[in-house]
N, C-alpha and C positions, 0 to 999 in steps of 0.2 A: 532659361532653358526649356529647351524644349523636350516634350513628353509627346512618344507616339509607339504604335504599336507594331513591334516588327515582327516579319515573319523568316523563317529561313527551314530552307528544303533539306530535311536529313537523308541519308544516305539508303534507308528503305524505302524513302518515297514520300515518306508524311512531311507535314509542314509543323515545324514546330513553334508556338506564339509566346513572344514576349513582350514585357515593356522598355521601351528607350529612353536612355535620358540623355539629353544630348546639350551638352554643359561648353558648347563653342570648338574652338582649338586654339594652337597656342604652335608660335615657334620653335622650336627645338634648338641644342647647341649645331646639330649639322647645317641648319636653316633649314630644315625641312615642317612643312606641318602638321601637323598632331591633333586630329579629331576626338574631343575630348567625352567619350561613350561610357554609360554603364549600362545593364543591362539587368532585369528582374526577370528570371524564366518563370512563365505560369505553371512548365508541365500538363501546358493543354497542348490538342495534337490533330492538327487536319488531315483529312484525304486528300490527294492532288488530285483525282480524278473521282470523283465520290460517282458511281453509280449506281448503288443498290438505294432505296427508300431511309434504310437505317444508319447506312454511311453520309447521306445528304442531313438527315435529320444532325447524326453526331458533329456534322461542322458547322449547320445552321446553332445548337446549342453551344456550341466551344465558341465560336466567332461573339456570340453575346455575352459570355464567360468575359472574353478577353475585355470587349469595350465595356463592359461593365466596369471592370477592372483599370481601365485607362479613366476611364470619367472620375474613379474616386481617386485614384493619383492625379490627375490632372488640378480635382478641387482640393486637395490638401495642400499642393506645392500653392495656389495661389490665395489658401489660410496661411500661409507660412508655417505647416505644418511639417509639412517633408523634410528628410534629415538624409543627404545622400550616403552617409557615413552605420549612420544608428535609422533603422527602419522603425515608427512609430511601434509602441506596443500593443495597443487596438493594429495593428496589420500584423502581426507575430500570430502563425497559425496553430489551431489548438492542441492539434497533437503533436505538434514541434512541442508545446511549452508544456503539455501532460507526458511527453517521453522524457523530458529534465527530469519533473518531478519524481517520475520512475526512477528514473538512474540515481537522484540523490538516496531515495528509501532504498537503494542499494549498496550504498557507499556508506551508508547507516547502518547495513549488517543486520536491518531487522527482523529477517528471516518469512515469518509469516507476512508482516506489514508488507516487505516488500515484493511475494507473492502475488499478494492482490492486489495492490497496484501493478504490476505484473500483468494479471490475469485483466483485467479492467481495460489495459492498453488495447490486447490486444481484440478484446470485443469492440470497443470504441472505434476503432480503427474499420470494422464493419458497416460503420454505422455513420458515421464523420469521414465527407469529405476532405481529402488531408489537405486542401488549400482552405480548408474553412479556416479566415482569421476572426479574432476576438470580433468585431464589431459586426459579425454577423450573429455573435450571441444572444439569442432573446429568450424570452419567454418560448416560444413555440419550440425551439430550438431544443430547450431542457424538455420539453414534454417529449418532443419526439426521441430524445436517448431514452426519458424514462420507461415510455411505450416500450420502447425493444427492449428494455432487460424484462419488462414484465410477462410479455409476450410473445416475442421474437428469439429472443437468445436461446442458445441450445450450447450443453456440454460437449467436452469431446466423444462421448458416446451419445452424442444424436437426443439427448434428453433436454426437458426444460429447465434453467434454472432452479433451485431448489429457493426457498423462502432467506435462508438466512444467505445465499449468493446472493440474490438480489440483492437485498440486503449492504450486503459488504462491496460489492459492485459498484453500486449506486452513490452508496456514502463514501466512496472513492474521488466520482466525480465530483460532487457535492464539495469536497474538500478541497480539488483544485480550481473552480469556482470562487470558493473562498477566498484559496491562496489570491487569483488573480486580482480579485479586488482590493485585495491589499495590496500589491504589488504596482497597484495602477493600469493592467491591463483592459480592464472593467470599469465602467462609472455606475453599474448600479451590481448590487451580492445578491446576484441572484441563487444564491443555494438558498436564501430565508426565504425563495416567493414558490417557492415549490415543496410538498411534502414527502420525505421520505418511503422505503418501504417498512413495513413496521418487519419486527425481528422475532424470527419465531425460537420457543424455547429449545435449545439443543440439549443433548444427553454430555453430562462431561464425565469422561471417565476419569477414575482415581484409582491409588492404593489403601488397603487397608494396614491397617499398622502392621499385621501380622506378614503381608504383603510385603511391604517396605521391608519386613527386618529381616525376607527371605534375600529380596536384593541387594542390601548392603552387606549379608553374608558372601552372594553370587559371585562370581569374579566377571570382570566387564571388562574388554581389553584393552579400552582407553582410559586410562586414570582419570585422566583430567573430565571426563566425559561422567564419570562415574562421583569422583567430588562435586561439578556443578551443579548434578542431579540429586544427587541427597541434600545438598545446599539449598535448593531450590522447596524440596519438600518442609523442610524444616524451618525455611524464613519466608515462602511467598512468593519470594523474588521472579519477575520475568525473565525470558530467556535474553530480550534484548538488554535486558538490566545486569545480567549477572554476566552476560559477555561483554559488554563496555566498563566494566567494575574494575578502577582501580586501586592502589593501597590507599591513596588520602582521603578517599572515602570510606575507608575503613578507621574507624574511631575505636580506639583500646583504653577504655576510660577505668584502671584497675582489675576489678573483676567484671568490671561490664562492657559488652563489645556493642557496639550499632554501628549500624552504617547511613550514613549522609550523601544524601545521593537526587539527582534528576531524572523525575520517570522520563522514559525515552516515550513511551505513547502519551501520556497528558501533559508531559513539563510542569509536571508540579515536583515541588521540593521536598521530599520525604524524611524522615528521620524512622530507623527502622530499629529497634533492636533485636539482637540476635541473644539465642541461647549458646552457652560453652562448647556444646557438641557441635555447632553451626559455624562458630570461629574454627576450631579443632581443624574443621574442612578448606577453611581456605588457606593453611600450612604457616608460615614461616613469613613474616614482614617484609619485602622487599622495597624498593625505589619508591619514592611517591606517586611517581607518573609511571609504573610500570601497570599491567594486567593484572590481577588477581586469579584470574583461569587463561594463564598462556598457554598456547597452543588449542585453545575452543576455538571452534566453528563449527558455522552452519552448511549441514550439506548431507546428502543420500547414503554418505559411508559414516555417518555418525547417527542419523536416522534408523537406521539397520540395524546397527548394533544394540540400539536399545532395546530394539525388539528380540536380539538375538540373550543378551541378556535375562530378558523378562524368562524367554522359555529356560535359561540356565537357573531360574529360579523357580521354574513352574509356577511362573505368573498368568494364566491363561486369557491375557485381555490384552486389546490395541493399544497398547500405550506410546504416549510420546512425549517430548520434552513436557510440555504445558498441563502434561497430566500433573506435573509436580506440584504445580500452583494451586492445581484444584486437590488434590492432596494434603496441604496444609492448612486448605482450607475447612475442610472435613475435619481432620483430625483435631485442631483447635475447636469447634464445635464441639466435637466430639467429646473432649475433653474438660467442656465445661466454659469456654469462653464465650463472651456476649457477641451478638452479632454485630455491634458499632463497635467493637474492639479489631473484631475479623475485617469488617470494612474498612478500616483504618491501616490494618497491616499491610494489605493487599493496595492499596492506594484507589477504591473504589472512590468517584464521584458521587454515586446516587447509590442508595442501602440496599434499593432493588435488585440491584446487581449481586451481591452478595445474599439475599435471601433468596438466591437460586439454590446456593448450597444448605439453606438451614432444611431446605422441601428434602435431602439428601437424607439428613440424621434426624430426622423428626422422629422421636421416641416414644412419644403415643400413638404415631400408626404404626409404628414396630411392633408394640403391645397392644395393641386391635389384632394384628394379626395368629396372636396366641389366644384371643379371649374363647373361642368357639371350642368346647368339651371337646376330646379326641374320639373320633368316632369308631366305632366297632366295624370295622370295612371288610364284606367278603367278595372277593372277584374271582 
């Protein structure tokens, strides 16, 4: 097979570069010779008549890039690695791979998780050339991406990324590298070779029992949303696990009910006992494979309704669906549950994750606030 650089003039006058793979020729049924060719578009273009120094420089760099790819392809063929029908994984582009992983998250409908993957992809497109293949991924490449998130990346409001955004986006990038290693796109697990960002402690919005009671009495436009949110408050289940919950995961054992499920976020198998009231929110049992909260979906419509529902209930807080999970943790701790039990119920891998909630309900700190005698103040 002959591998060469092909140039094609476009209508706008530019020259498009691609790799041509020529596998000889054959005689068809009509007795005509047909040449067997395939092309790999490099998405690299040259000026047909460069005039300025910038255009000449672009032509030089584009041609060097194309010739480098040509050399790589020839070496692959000699080594027996080249497959016309299946480009080797190492030659897959990183951004296409990350986009596929992002699409997988969207299909799993994991709300915030998909949103973070999508945002990460938009940032990576700004720092990683679209033709970058896995063979070009090394420690310097990863350090360059880390530096971008730490010092260059901006929000839509043109502000530097928050510490937690850096933490989240870079971890998605590392997750893709780890997955690529597991699937054979990379021969080295680079995700373990570079330090991630520290996660900043964030404020966790939650509902007090009285506020939760007000919500339970207030009108919500969507019954399935109200039941799912209150169920999360009583059980601690994440949105993603509630959204995918099916009836064969709900076990009714006499007067006791529990949920046997696999956490979408951690993929760990969990066995969660739920209260009688939480079980009532699930409704009557349906077919084993039916979703429990049929019709529940993630989107602006339901997110907005949560805010309106809170307004009707007189709850002056910015509450999201995930706030229900925070509410469950706080209410359990306030009512005497030990931190280990709460950690197990929430499916946390590390107790320090749960310890954040313990700070919220620190009774000694609350008592200390009232220790100083009342002052007689004249203003």
